[in-house]
C-alpha positions in Angstrom: -3.7 1.8 -7.1 -1.4 1.1 -10.0 -1.6 -2.5 -11.4 1.6 -2.0 -13.5 5.1 -3.2 -13.4 8.1 -1.6 -11.5 6.3 1.4 -10.1 8.3 1.4 -6.9 12.1 0.9 -6.7 12.8 -0.8 -3.4 16.3 0.6 -3.5 15.0 4.1 -3.7 11.5 4.2 -2.2 12.2 7.8 -0.9 11.8 8.9 -4.5 8.1 8.7 -3.9 8.2 11.1 -0.9 6.7 14.0 -2.9 3.5 12.2 -4.0 2.2 12.1 -0.4 0.5 15.5 -0.3 -2.4 14.1 1.6 -2.2 10.8 -0.2 -2.7 8.0 2.4 -1.3 4.9 0.6 0.3 4.2 -2.8 -0.3 0.7 -4.1 2.0 -0.4 -6.8 4.6 -3.0 -7.7 8.3 -3.4 -7.0 8.6 -5.9 -9.9 6.5 -7.5 -12.5 2.7 -7.6 -12.4 1.2 -10.0 -14.9 -1.9 -9.6 -16.9 -3.8 -12.2 -18.7 -6.9 -14.5 -18.6 -5.7 -16.0 -15.3 -5.3 -12.6 -13.5 -8.5 -10.9 -14.8 -10.2 -11.2 -11.4 -7.4 -9.5 -9.4 -9.2 -6.2 -9.4 -12.4 -7.9 -8.3 -10.4 -9.7 -5.6 -9.0 -6.4 -4.3 -12.5 -4.8 -4.3 -14.1 -7.8 -2.5 -11.4 -7.6 0.2 -11.9 -3.9 0.6 -15.7 -4.1 1.1 -15.2 -7.1 3.4 -13.2 -4.9 5.8 -9.6 -5.7 5.0 -7.1 -2.8 5.2 -6.2 -1.2 1.9 -2.7 -2.6 2.1 -3.9 -6.1 2.9 -6.5 -6.0 0.2 -3.9 -5.0 -2.4 -1.3 -7.6 -1.3 -3.8 -10.4 -1.1 -5.9 -9.4 -4.0 -3.2 -9.2 -6.6 -1.2 -12.2 -5.4 -2.0 -15.1 -7.7 -1.4 -18.8 -7.8 -0.3 -19.0 -11.5 2.2 -16.0 -11.6 4.4 -14.2 -9.1 3.2 -10.7 -8.9 5.2 -8.2 -6.8 2.9 -5.8 -4.9 4.1 -3.0 -2.6 2.3 -0.4 -0.5 3.9 2.8 0.6 2.7 5.5 3.0 4.0 8.3 5.1 3.8 8.5 8.9 3.8 11.4 11.4 6.0 12.0 14.4 4.0 9.5 16.5 4.5 6.8 13.9 8.2 7.6 13.6 8.6 7.6 17.4 12.2 8.7 17.4 13.2 5.9 15.0 11.2 3.2 16.8 8.5 2.9 14.1 4.9 2.3 15.5 3.6 0.2 12.6 0.2 0.0 14.5 -0.2 3.7 13.8 0.7 3.5 10.1 -1.8 3.9 7.3 -0.5 0.5 6.0 -1.9 -1.2 9.1 -4.9 1.0 9.8 -6.5 2.5 6.7 -9.6 0.8 5.2 -11.9 1.8 2.4 -14.0 4.7 3.6 -17.1 3.2 5.3 -15.6 -0.2 5.8 -13.3 0.4 8.8 -10.9 2.9 10.3 -9.4 5.6 8.1 -6.6 7.8 9.5 -6.4 11.5 9.1 -4.7 13.1 6.1 -1.1 14.1 6.7 -0.1 17.4 5.3 3.5 17.6 4.1 4.5 19.5 7.3 3.3 16.6 9.4 5.1 13.8 7.6 8.1 12.4 9.5 8.8 9.0 7.8 8.2 6.9 4.8 7.0 3.3 5.3 6.6 0.4 2.9 5.5 -3.2 2.8 6.2 -5.6 -0.1 5.4 -9.2 -0.8 6.6 -11.7 -3.3 4.3 -14.0 -5.2 
């Protein structure tokens, strides 16, 4: 998880392909992520959501969203041939929709580079 600005270019997400050597999900930002006294609890919010059973992606998007500033979270993962499904993406099989903190819900298998068939991402605004 990278609470930092502009770590994912939405116009070139495929530039992240090489970081997924068994990495499940990358949590970053497609734009600005604000820091200050009003956002100090964002990390705690993400952690609370993780241990309460939210998926990693949902915890990141919900936990860093804030009422005072518009943060721009994004999560990126790779999928296998079953997730790709010939171009009909099975989001229900993606790490974005399935993976939880270990011990707090389902966690998918690591995907070795040879098993990776697609790159998926979810972004939110605000």
